[in-house]
MARDREN-221790 format. One line per 3 residues: number of its first residue (from 1); their letters; for each residue x, y, z of C-alpha. Coordinates in nm, 2 decimals. Layout:
% MARDREN-221790
NUM = a = X/Y/Z  ...
***
This chain:
% MARDREN-221790
1 = xxx = 3.02/0.52/-7.07  2.64/0.41/-7.13  2.36/0.50/-6.94
4 = xxx = 2.13/0.25/-6.78  1.77/0.31/-6.71  1.60/0.20/-6.40
7 = xxx = 1.24/0.12/-6.39  1.03/0.18/-6.03  0.70/0.07/-6.07
10 = xxx = 0.39/0.23/-5.88  0.15/0.08/-5.63  0.02/-0.28/-5.62
13 = xxx = 0.27/-0.42/-5.88  0.43/-0.76/-5.90  0.65/-0.86/-6.17
16 = xxx = 0.81/-0.54/-6.27  0.99/-0.70/-6.56  0.66/-0.78/-6.73
19 = xxx = 0.52/-0.42/-6.68  0.82/-0.24/-6.80  0.91/-0.51/-7.08
22 = xxx = 0.78/-0.37/-7.39  0.98/-0.01/-7.29  1.30/-0.23/-7.20
25 = xxx = 1.26/-0.41/-7.53  1.28/-0.09/-7.73  1.56/0.04/-7.54
28 = xxx = 1.76/-0.26/-7.57  1.71/-0.26/-7.95  1.87/0.09/-7.93
31 = xxx = 2.17/-0.03/-7.71  2.05/0.09/-7.39  2.07/-0.13/-7.10
34 = xxx = 1.78/-0.11/-6.84  1.68/-0.27/-6.51  1.35/-0.33/-6.29
37 = xxx = 1.31/-0.40/-5.94  1.03/-0.54/-5.74  0.95/-0.30/-5.44
40 = xxx = 0.97/-0.49/-5.09  0.63/-0.30/-5.02  0.45/-0.50/-5.26
43 = xxx = 0.36/-0.91/-5.24  0.11/-1.13/-5.10  0.30/-1.21/-4.77
46 = xxx = 0.28/-0.98/-4.46  0.49/-0.80/-4.33  0.60/-0.61/-4.63
49 = xxx = 0.81/-0.31/-4.61  0.72/0.07/-4.63  0.84/0.36/-4.84
52 = xxx = 1.20/0.37/-4.64  1.24/0.00/-4.75  1.15/0.07/-5.12
55 = xxx = 1.36/0.35/-5.14  1.65/0.18/-5.01  1.61/-0.13/-5.23
58 = xxx = 1.61/0.13/-5.53  1.91/0.30/-5.40  2.10/0.00/-5.35
61 = xxx = 2.02/-0.11/-5.70  2.14/0.26/-5.83  2.46/0.19/-5.62
64 = xxx = 2.53/-0.13/-5.79  2.54/0.00/-6.14  2.86/0.18/-6.31
67 = xxx = 2.79/0.50/-6.51  2.51/0.71/-6.52  2.16/0.62/-6.44
70 = xxx = 1.82/0.78/-6.55  1.56/0.66/-6.27  1.20/0.63/-6.41
73 = xxx = 0.93/0.61/-6.15  0.56/0.54/-6.23  0.28/0.66/-5.99
76 = xxx = 0.39/0.56/-5.64  0.74/0.50/-5.79  0.78/0.87/-5.81
79 = xxx = 0.79/0.89/-5.44  1.04/0.62/-5.45  1.29/0.75/-5.67
82 = xxx = 1.28/1.10/-5.50  1.41/0.94/-5.19  1.65/0.69/-5.39
85 = xxx = 1.81/0.93/-5.59  1.94/1.18/-5.28  2.32/1.21/-5.26
88 = xxx = 2.37/0.94/-5.56  2.61/1.14/-5.79  2.56/0.86/-6.06
91 = xxx = 2.19/0.96/-6.12  2.18/1.17/-6.44  1.82/1.23/-6.43
94 = xxx = 1.47/1.12/-6.30  1.17/1.07/-6.50  0.82/1.10/-6.34
97 = xxx = 0.51/0.94/-6.52  0.20/1.00/-6.38  0.37/1.00/-6.06
100 = xxx = 0.37/1.10/-5.69  0.64/1.38/-5.64  0.68/1.44/-5.28
103 = xxx = 0.63/1.76/-5.11  0.74/1.65/-4.77  0.43/1.46/-4.69
106 = xxx = 0.32/1.10/-4.73  0.19/0.99/-5.05  -0.17/1.00/-4.89
109 = xxx = -0.13/1.35/-4.79  0.04/1.49/-5.10  -0.28/1.49/-5.30
112 = xxx = -0.21/1.28/-5.59  -0.53/1.11/-5.62  -0.80/1.35/-5.55
115 = xxx = -1.04/1.29/-5.26  -1.34/1.25/-5.52  -1.15/1.01/-5.70
118 = xxx = -1.03/0.75/-5.45  -1.03/0.42/-5.60  -1.20/0.11/-5.40
121 = xxx = -0.93/-0.04/-5.17  -0.91/-0.38/-4.98  -0.75/-0.26/-4.65
124 = xxx = -0.69/-0.57/-4.42  -0.57/-0.58/-4.05  -0.22/-0.73/-4.12
127 = xxx = -0.12/-0.39/-4.28  -0.16/-0.41/-4.62  -0.39/-0.29/-4.91
130 = xxx = -0.51/-0.40/-5.23  -0.69/-0.26/-5.52  -1.05/-0.32/-5.44
133 = xxx = -1.25/-0.34/-5.76  -1.34/-0.26/-6.09  -1.31/0.11/-6.07
136 = xxx = -0.94/0.06/-6.01  -0.89/-0.16/-6.29  -1.09/0.05/-6.54
139 = xxx = -0.90/0.38/-6.44  -0.56/0.25/-6.40  -0.57/-0.01/-6.69
142 = xxx = -0.78/0.12/-6.92  -0.50/0.25/-7.15  -0.35/-0.10/-7.23
145 = xxx = -0.38/-0.19/-7.57  -0.60/-0.49/-7.55  -0.81/-0.72/-7.37
148 = xxx = -0.56/-1.02/-7.33  -0.28/-0.78/-7.19  -0.52/-0.63/-6.96
151 = xxx = -0.61/-0.97/-6.81  -0.24/-1.04/-6.76  -0.20/-0.71/-6.60
154 = xxx = -0.48/-0.79/-6.36  -0.32/-1.12/-6.26  0.01/-0.92/-6.17
157 = xxx = -0.17/-0.71/-5.92  -0.07/-0.76/-5.57  -0.10/-0.62/-5.19
160 = xxx = 0.11/-0.36/-5.06  0.18/-0.21/-4.72  -0.04/0.06/-4.60
163 = xxx = 0.30/0.21/-4.45  0.42/0.27/-4.81  0.14/0.55/-4.86
166 = xxx = 0.14/0.68/-4.50  0.52/0.70/-4.44  0.69/1.04/-4.51
169 = xxx = 0.93/1.05/-4.78  1.31/1.06/-4.70  1.39/1.28/-5.00
172 = x = 1.25/1.54/-5.23
***
């Protein structure tokens, strides 16, 4: 039975398949299936879900898969995969890539982003937040291989619910 890799994106991301595409292609060339998911907390239309909704969506995806699953979470996705993996027997491994690893506190309270390095954020009255400026883009997107990819990535940034960052985790 072959393994399936499930990729879970970080904050402010739309089109998860695009973000994970280069890695998914390498895995596919090696005969390894992968899946991506767009989290319900991310998008342009409020109301958006919170951390619990993201955890449930990833858990439902895991449950739909046969065989062992490796779940990969980047940044905010680390908090999501920790909760989604609880009591799921088919989860073989969790992989955290520069990720939030919950310690029983919310993403905001766990200290993932040092207080002296908080990116600019655009917090709105509708309960959503978005990356708010060049500091975020340069910090998060600076490692992309070229300017075209960086511009494409910027076009795929989106809003996210504040609850994603303030809800307590469902698993650790």
